[in-house]
N, C-alpha and C positions, 0 to 999 in steps of 0.2 A: 725155240732154238734159233739163234741168230746165225744166218749164213751170210755174213758180210765180212768187213775188214778185220773184226776181232772175234772170229768164230773158231769153233773147234774143227771145222772142216773147210777146206778151200774150194773155190770155184775156179776152174781153169778153162781157157778157150784158145783155139788155134787161130793165129792172127798173121797179118802181113802176107796173105796169100794172093793179093792182087798182083797183076802182071801187066805192065804197059797200060793200055787203055781198058783192060778187062778188070773190073772192080769186083772183088769177092768179099762178101760180108759187110758188116757195119761197125768197123773197128772203132771209130771215133765215139760212137754212142755206147759201145760195149765196155770200153775201158773202165768207166766209173763203177761197173757192176761186177767186176771180177777181181781176184787176188793174184792170179798167176796167168801168164800167157806163154804160148809155145809158138815161136816165130819161124815161119818158113825160111828155108835156106837157099831157095832158088832152083831146087831140083824137082819140085812138084808144083811150086807156085812161088811168088815173090820175085822181085827184081831189086837191084841195088837201092833205088830210090825208095820204094815202098818198104823194104826191109829196114833201112836206116831211119825212115820217118816213124815206123812202128816202134822201134827200139826207143827213140826219143820220147814218144808218147808214153810208153810203158814206164820209163824212168820218171817222167813228170807226174804220173798218177800213182807212183809207188807200187807198181805191179811187178812181181817177181818175173824175171825174164828167163825163158828156156829156149834152147835150140830145138827145132822140129825137123830133123833130117829125114830124107826119104830115099827110095830108089830113084835113079835118074830117069824120071818118067813124067816129064812136063806135059806131054800130050794126054796122058791118062790120069793126071792129077795124083800120081803116086799110088794109085789104087790097083795096079797090076803087079802081081808077084813076078820077080825076076830071079833067074838062077845066076848068081854072081859068086865067084870064089872068095874065100875069106880075106885074102890079101887085098884084092881089089875093093871089096866091100869096106874093109877097115879104112883104106885110103879115102874112099868116097865119104865116109862118115867123119873122119878127122878133118877133111877139107871143109865140110859143111859146118861142123861145130866150131872150127877155128874162125870162120867168117863171123858168126854171131858173137862169139866170145870177144873177138878183137873190136868189133863195132860197139858192143856194150861197154867195154873198158875205155874206149876212146871218148865215151860220153860220161865217164865217171861212175859207171855201174859195174855190176859183176854178174856173171852167168850163174844162175841158180840151179838149173837142171837141164837135162836132155830128155826129150820124149820123141821116139821114132813115130813116123807118120804112116798112116794107111796100111798098105800091104806089108811094109817092113815091120810095123807094129804087130800085126796079126801073125806074121811068120815067126817073129822073135818070141811070141807068147807060147809057141809049141815046138820050136826048133832050136836045139842047144847050140849048134854051130853059129847060127845067126845072132842069137842072144849074146854069145861069147864075143863076137866081133863088136857088138855095140858096147858091151861092158869094157872091153879092152880099149876101145876108142875113147870112151869117156875118161877112164882112169889115166890115159896117157897125158891128160891135161892137169893132173893132180888129184888130190883127195877131196876137194871141197865141192864138187859138182854132183848133184843127186841124179839118179836114174828114175824117171817117171814111167811106170808101166802098169799093166793090168793087175789089179788086186787078185792075189791067190794063184797067180799063174807061174809058169817056169821063170819068167822075168824076176819075180819077187824071190823065188827060191834061190836062183843063182846069185842075185845081188846080196842076199843075206849070207850066203856061203863065202862071199868075198869081204864081208863086213863093210859093204858099200852103202852109203845113204840111199834109201829107196822111198819114193812117193807112190804109195798104192793108189791106183786110179780106178774109179768107177764111172759109169756113163749115165747121164740124165736124159739124153735124147736118142739113145740107141736101144734096140730090142736085144735081149739076151736069149741064148738057147739054154736048154736044160743042162747042158754040159758046162755052163758058165762062160762060154765064149760069146762074141758078138754075132748076131745073125747076119748073114750076107746081105749087103745092100741090094743085091739083085732080087731079093724077095720083097714084094710090096709091104710097106709098113715097118720096115726095119729101122728107118729113121723116124723118130717120133717128132711130128710137127704140130701136134695138138698141145697147146700151152698148158692146159690143166693136167693132161696126162703126164707131161714131162715134169711139171712141178711135183705131182704126187710121187713120181719115181725118185726125184731128188730128195724129197723129205723122207721117203721110206728108207733110202740108203743112209741118210744123215742121222735120222732119229732111231731107226730100228735095225740098221745094218742088215737089211733084207731087200731083195729085188724080185719082182714078179717076171717070169720068163714068158716067151711067146706062147708056150703051151699051158701056162697057168701055174707052173711049178714055182714055189717060193724058195729062193736060194739065199744063203748067208753071204754077205759081202762086207768086208771091213776095209774101208777106204780112208785115205788121208785127203783126197781131193776128188772132185766130181767135174767131169768134162761136159761142156755144152759146145758143140761144134760151130765154129764161126761161119761156115758155109751153109749151115741149116737156115733156110729162109725164115724160120720162126725164132731164130736164136735171140734176137733182141727182145721180142715179146716174152719168151721163156725166162730170160734173165731178169727182166723187169718184174715178172710174176713171182720169181723166187725171192727177189728183194722185198717185195711187198708182203709176201707170205711170212718171211722170216721176221720182218719188222712187226707184223701183227703178233707173231708168236712171242717176240721179245717183250712187247707191251703187255701181253697177257701174263707172262711170268713175273713181271715187275709189279703188277697190281694184284696178284693172287696172294 
């Protein structure tokens, strides 16, 4: 199975998270290895220069651009849950989405999707009010922007109820719980940094629509896109390994 530019499943990565002199990830090397990117909006990472440069690179490489809004938590990298009322949260989201959308369009591209970041993502997967604020914010910009969220979660259910385009996401470098949620990063091993292990998980999701959880349970997962986190120190090696594994698979299928 080919997991590349002409595949049946996409690879996405969170990008543009560098801020000032603090460089996060290996965006330049990663772009040729992915099909979708989720660009920080300045509230958990990213600054105007890095955001704009990342958008320009995405367009150059033909990578679909998504906005990656978060709670206003620059100090915590957007990974701390915040209690924010619906009106304020909607305004925060619209502000962030509008920045990415405008910058993409100024460079001749279009915003493909919105994927919430960190604690906002995890909360939206189980909390109707938060998910509704995200959906309302996306739809306020028109009907052509997809919502990227966790496969099989409340996110998917609510998007379908609205007949909204939805990109069901699974994770190649995160450990799952037996309930189908992501295991807390506070638990050692929740971020998969072993290249071979991450590749095996990606291929299991892509080929068999299954994922092995932290306790060994096998769960079904039907995804349109698989995420490798840009701030994972092993992200570049994992993505290169996925590319090599899929190329070998493609060569095998063509010669069989």
